[in-house]
C-alpha positions as CSV (number, residue, x, y, z in Angstrom):
1,M,166.0,58.5,125.5
2,P,165.4,54.9,124.3
3,P,168.5,52.7,124.5
4,V,168.6,51.9,120.8
5,L,168.6,55.6,119.9
6,A,171.2,56.4,122.5
7,Y,173.5,53.7,121.3
8,S,173.1,54.5,117.7
9,L,173.8,58.2,118.2
10,S,176.8,57.4,120.3
11,R,178.2,55.2,117.5
12,L,177.5,57.9,115.0
13,G,179.3,60.4,117.2
14,L,182.3,58.2,117.6
15,F,182.5,57.6,113.9
16,L,182.2,61.3,113.1
17,A,184.9,62.2,115.7
18,A,187.3,59.6,114.2
19,L,186.5,60.8,110.7
20,L,187.3,64.4,111.7
21,L,190.5,63.5,113.5
22,L,191.8,61.3,110.7
23,Y,190.9,64.0,108.1
24,L,193.0,66.5,110.2
25,A,195.8,64.0,110.3
26,G,195.8,63.8,106.5
27,A,193.8,60.7,105.6
28,R,191.6,61.1,102.5
29,G,189.2,59.0,100.4
30,L,188.5,55.4,101.0
31,L,191.4,55.1,103.5
32,L,189.7,57.8,105.6
33,L,186.4,55.9,105.7
34,A,188.0,52.5,106.3
35,L,190.2,53.8,109.2
36,A,187.3,55.8,110.7
37,L,185.1,52.7,110.7
38,L,187.8,50.5,112.2
39,I,188.8,52.9,114.9
40,S,185.3,53.9,115.9
41,G,184.2,50.2,116.0
42,I,187.1,49.3,118.3
43,I,186.5,52.3,120.6
44,S,182.7,51.7,120.7
45,F,183.3,48.0,121.6
46,V,185.1,49.1,124.7
47,V,183.5,52.4,125.6
48,L,179.8,51.7,124.8
49,S,179.5,48.2,126.3
50,R,177.0,49.4,129.0
51,Q,174.8,51.1,126.4
52,R,175.0,48.0,124.1
53,D,173.9,45.8,127.0
54,A,170.9,48.1,127.7
55,M,170.0,48.2,124.0
56,S,170.2,44.4,123.8
57,S,168.0,44.0,126.9
58,S,165.5,46.4,125.5
59,L,165.3,44.7,122.2
60,S,165.0,41.2,123.7
61,T,162.2,42.3,126.0
62,R,160.4,43.8,123.0
63,L,160.8,40.7,120.9
64,R,159.5,38.5,123.8
65,G,156.4,40.6,123.9
66,M,155.9,40.3,120.1
67,R,156.4,36.6,120.3
68,S,153.8,36.2,123.0
69,R,151.3,38.3,121.1
70,A,152.0,36.3,117.9
71,G,151.4,33.1,119.9
72,E,148.1,34.4,121.2
73,F,147.1,35.4,117.7
74,G,148.0,31.9,116.4
75,S,145.9,30.2,119.1
76,R,142.9,32.4,118.2
77,L,143.3,31.5,114.6
78,D,143.4,27.8,115.5
79,E,140.3,28.1,117.6
80,G,138.5,29.9,114.8
81,A,139.5,27.2,112.3
82,K,138.3,24.5,114.6
83,S,134.9,26.2,115.1
84,E,134.6,26.5,111.3
85,D,135.5,22.9,110.8
86,E,132.8,21.8,113.3
87,D,130.2,23.7,111.4
């Protein structure tokens, strides 16, 4: 499973678990959502640090690849423009 998908599903799972537990504890409405977001965020910061690091590494690798391809594309455009200018 890709790291981004694994991390996102884990975050969603923690949020839903917190939502359910708070609902059973009696929280309702906006308070329920706010507390669930806060609690799941704090728990995910501690528990999902390894998955977050893997996701970050995956995204940065992908971005580096995109930047290098964009640089190659830009140099090809410059070469094409120079050849047109010479003509």
